[in-house]
C-alpha positions in Angstrom: 28.6 -8.1 17.5 26.6 -9.5 14.5 23.5 -11.3 15.5 23.6 -15.0 14.7 20.6 -16.9 13.3 20.0 -20.5 14.6 20.8 -21.8 11.1 24.3 -20.3 11.3 23.8 -17.4 9.0 24.3 -13.9 10.4 21.7 -11.2 10.3 23.5 -9.2 7.6 22.6 -11.9 5.0 19.4 -11.5 3.1 17.8 -13.2 0.1 15.6 -11.4 -2.5 13.3 -13.4 -4.8 11.7 -11.7 -7.7 13.7 -9.2 -9.7 11.0 -7.2 -11.4 11.4 -3.4 -11.4 10.6 -3.1 -7.7 12.4 -6.3 -6.6 15.5 -5.2 -8.4 15.5 -1.9 -6.6 15.0 -3.7 -3.2 18.0 -5.9 -4.0 20.2 -3.0 -5.2 19.3 -1.0 -2.0 20.2 -3.9 0.3 23.4 -4.7 -1.5 24.4 -1.0 -1.6 24.0 -0.8 2.2 26.4 -3.6 2.8 24.3 -6.7 3.2 25.4 -10.1 1.9 22.8 -10.6 -0.8 21.5 -13.8 -2.5 19.0 -13.5 -5.4 16.8 -15.7 -7.4 14.7 -14.9 -10.4 12.8 -17.1 -12.9 14.8 -15.4 -15.6 18.4 -15.7 -14.4 19.7 -12.9 -16.7 17.9 -10.3 -14.6 20.4 -10.9 -11.9 23.5 -10.2 -14.1 24.0 -6.6 -12.9 23.6 -7.6 -9.3 26.0 -10.5 -9.6 28.5 -8.1 -11.1 28.3 -6.0 -8.0 28.8 -8.9 -5.6 25.4 -10.5 -5.2 25.3 -14.3 -5.1 23.0 -15.8 -7.8 21.2 -19.0 -6.5 20.4 -21.7 -9.0 17.2 -22.7 -7.3 14.6 -21.2 -4.9 15.6 -23.7 -2.2 19.3 -22.7 -2.5 18.3 -19.0 -2.3 16.2 -19.5 0.8 18.9 -21.6 2.5 21.5 -18.8 2.1 19.9 -16.3 4.5 17.9 -16.1 7.7 15.4 -13.8 6.0 14.0 -14.0 2.4 12.1 -11.0 0.9 9.7 -11.9 -1.9 8.5 -9.3 -4.4 6.4 -11.1 -7.1 3.4 -10.2 -9.2 0.6 -11.9 -7.2 -0.1 -14.5 -4.5 -0.6 -17.5 -6.9 2.9 -16.8 -8.3 4.2 -16.5 -4.7 2.8 -19.9 -3.8 4.3 -21.6 -6.9 7.7 -20.2 -5.9 7.2 -21.1 -2.2 6.3 -24.7 -3.0 9.6 -25.0 -5.0 11.6 -24.2 -1.8 10.5 -27.4 -0.1 11.8 -27.6 3.5 14.4 -24.9 3.0 12.2 -22.3 4.8 12.0 -24.2 8.0 13.2 -22.0 10.9 13.7 -18.9 8.7 11.7 -15.8 8.0 9.7 -14.8 4.9 8.8 -11.2 4.3 6.3 -11.1 1.5 5.9 -7.8 -0.4 3.6 -9.1 -3.0 0.4 -7.2 -3.9 -2.9 -8.9 -3.3 -5.8 -9.0 -0.8 -6.0 -9.4 3.0 -7.5 -12.9 2.5 -4.5 -13.9 0.4 -2.1 -12.6 3.0 -3.9 -14.5 5.8 -3.9 -17.7 3.8 -0.2 -17.3 3.1 0.4 -16.7 6.9 -1.4 -19.9 7.6 0.8 -21.7 5.0 3.9 -20.3 6.8 2.6 -21.3 10.2 2.4 -24.9 9.2 6.1 -24.9 8.1 7.8 -23.4 11.1 8.4 -20.2 9.1 8.3 -16.7 10.6 6.1 -14.6 8.3 5.5 -10.9 7.7 3.2 -9.6 5.0 4.2 -6.2 3.8 3.3 -3.4 1.4 5.6 -0.9 -0.3 4.2 2.6 -0.1 6.6 4.4 -2.4 7.7 4.1 -6.1 11.0 2.4 -6.9 13.1 5.6 -7.0 12.2 6.4 -3.3 13.1 3.0 -1.9 15.8 3.5 0.8 15.4 7.2 0.7 14.3 9.4 3.6 10.5 9.6 3.9 9.9 6.2 2.3 7.5 4.0 4.3 7.0 0.2 4.2 4.0 -1.4 6.0 4.3 -4.8 7.8 1.9 -7.1 9.6 2.4 -10.3 11.5 4.0 -11.4 14.8 5.7 -8.6 16.7 8.7 -10.7 17.6 9.3 -11.6 13.9 9.1 -7.9 13.0 11.4 -6.9 15.9 14.0 -9.5 15.0 14.4 -8.1 11.4 13.5 -4.4 12.0 17.1 -3.3 11.4 17.3 -5.0 8.0 13.8 -3.8 7.0 14.7 -0.2 8.0 17.3 -0.1 5.2 14.5 -0.1 2.7 12.3 2.5 4.4 10.6 3.5 7.6 9.1 0.1 8.8 5.6 0.5 10.2 4.3 -2.5 12.1 0.5 -2.4 12.0 -0.3 -5.5 14.2 -0.4 -9.2 14.3 -3.2 -9.7 11.7 -1.2 -10.5 8.6 -3.9 -8.9 6.4 -3.4 -5.4 7.8 -0.5 -4.2 5.6 -2.2 -5.0 2.3 -5.5 -3.7 3.7 -3.9 -0.3 4.6 -2.1 -0.2 1.3 -5.4 -0.9 -0.6 -7.2 1.8 1.4 -4.5 4.4 0.6 -4.5 3.5 -3.1 -8.2 3.9 -3.2 -7.8 7.4 -1.6 -5.1 8.2 -4.2 -7.2 7.2 -7.2 -10.3 8.9 -5.8 -8.3 12.1 -5.4 -6.7 11.9 -8.8 -10.0 11.2 -10.5 -11.6 14.1 -8.7 -8.9 16.4 -10.0 -9.1 15.0 -13.5 -12.9 15.4 -13.6 -12.7 18.9 -12.2 -10.1 19.9 -14.8 -12.3 18.5 -17.5 -15.2 20.5 -16.1 -13.4 23.8 -16.3 -11.7 22.8 -19.5 -15.2 22.5 -21.1 -15.2 26.3 -21.0 -11.7 26.6 -22.4 -9.9 27.1 -19.1 -6.4 25.4 -19.2 -5.7 22.7 -16.7 -2.5 24.6 -15.7 -4.5 27.6 -14.7 -7.1 25.5 -12.8 -4.4 23.6 -11.0 -2.8 26.8 -9.7 -6.0 27.6 -7.8 -7.2 24.1 -7.1 -3.9 22.6 -6.0 -2.0 25.7 -5.0 -4.8 27.1 -2.7 -8.0 25.0 -2.4 -6.5 21.7 -1.3 -3.9 22.9 1.1 -6.1 25.6 2.7 -9.7 24.2 2.4 -9.2 20.5 2.1 -6.0 20.1 4.1 -4.9 16.8 5.7 -4.9 18.4 9.2 -8.6 19.2 8.9 -9.3 15.6 7.8 -7.3 14.2 10.6 -9.4 16.3 13.1 -12.5 14.5 11.8 -11.1 11.0 12.3 -12.2 10.6 15.9 -15.8 11.4 14.9 -15.7 8.4 12.5 -14.7 6.2 15.4 -17.4 7.7 17.6 -20.1 7.8 15.0 -20.8 11.4 15.8 -21.5 13.9 13.0 -22.9 17.2 14.3 -24.4 19.3 11.5 -24.0 22.7 13.2 -21.5 23.9 10.5 -23.2 22.2 7.5 -25.5 19.3 6.9 -25.4 16.4 4.4 -28.6 17.8 2.9 -26.8 21.0 2.1 -23.9 19.0 0.5 -26.4 17.0 -1.5 -27.5 20.2 -3.2 -23.9 20.9 -4.2 -23.6 17.4 -5.5 -26.7 17.8 -7.6 -25.3 21.0 -9.1 -22.1 19.2 -10.0 -24.1 16.5 -11.8 -26.3 19.1 -13.7 -23.2 21.2 -14.5 -21.4 18.2 -15.9 -24.3 17.4 -18.1 -24.8 21.0 -19.3 -21.0 21.3 -20.1 -20.9 18.0 -22.0 -18.6 16.4 -19.5 -18.7 12.8 -18.3 -21.1 12.8 -15.3 -21.1 9.2 -13.9 -18.5 10.0 -11.2 -20.4 12.9 -9.6 -23.7 11.1 -10.2 -22.5 8.2 -8.1 -21.5 10.6 -5.3 -24.9 12.1 -5.5 -26.7 8.7 -5.3 -24.6 7.7 -2.3 -25.5 10.9 -0.5 -29.1 10.4 -1.4 -29.0 7.0 0.2 -27.4 8.4 3.4 -30.2 11.0 3.6 -32.8 8.4 3.1 -31.3 6.5 6.0 -31.7 9.5 8.3 -28.3 11.3 8.1 -29.6 14.4 6.3 -29.2 16.7 9.3 -25.7 15.4 10.2 -22.5 16.6 8.5 -21.0 15.1 5.3 -18.8 12.7 7.3 -22.0 10.7 8.1 -21.3 9.2 4.6 -18.9 6.9 6.6 -22.0 5.0 7.8 -22.9 4.2 4.2 -19.4 3.1 3.3 -19.2 0.7 6.2 -22.2 -1.2 4.9 -21.6 -4.3 2.8 
C-alpha cells in the first residue's frame, strides 16, 4: 500500500524547488522514476520541459509546497533559500523540507532552527556527484537531521542516490561535503603543481600522469593505506618507526628549492613546508607525518 501523509498526499508525491542544472536533473530523475512531481522556479520557463513530461508547474512557492509531503530545495545559497522559504508562509507546516543547497554548517543549523519553529521536518543534505551521475549506481547523497525524518523519506531519497545519514546535527552533511571538496582540490592542485614541475624540464603531462596516476597513487598513496591511518588520528598516536616528520620536512624543503630552481610557482609547497616546520617546533618532529593532524585541528 502507498504510505499516506497526514496532509492527505501520498508518499509518491514530491516537490522540487529550484531548476538550475542540478535541480533540473533531480526533478527529471524523480519524474522518470514514477513520482508525482510538482515544480517551482523563479523563472517559470525552466519548467517547460518537465511540464511537457507530466510534471505539475506551481504558480507560487506556497502552492508547490502544499502539493507534496516532502519538498526538495536546490538553490544557489542559504540567503536565497530563506527568501524562497519565507514566500511559502504556513504551507510548510507538518511537511518535510530536504535542503540540498550549498553553504556552511552554521547556515544549515540556522535553517534547521527556522524549520523547528514552524513544525517542519528538516533534513540538510549534500549532493556528492555531478548532474550526470544523479540516480545512477554509485551516486551518494549525504543527509543530516532527525533520524525519524530521514527514515520516513528514505525510499524517495534513494531514487536520487545512495542516501547516507550522518547524524542528528543538521550541519554534518555540508561539513562532510566541504571536507571532501577540500580533499579533492588539494589532490588536484598537487597533481597540477607536480605536472608543472616536470613540465619545466619538457616532460609532457601525459607521460607524467602515466607514472603518477597509473602507479604512484594506486600503489604508494592508495586509499586503503590512508584508511589504515585513520584510527591513529582519533587516538593521537603517530609512531615514527617507519619515518619521521623531520625526514618528511627535508623532502618538503627539496620540493620548495626544486620549484624555485625550475622556475615553477612555489607557494603551495612552501606552505606545506611552513606547516611542517610549525609541527616540528611544537614537538612532533620524531613522530610520523600524520602528526600534522594536530596542527590542522588548531584554530
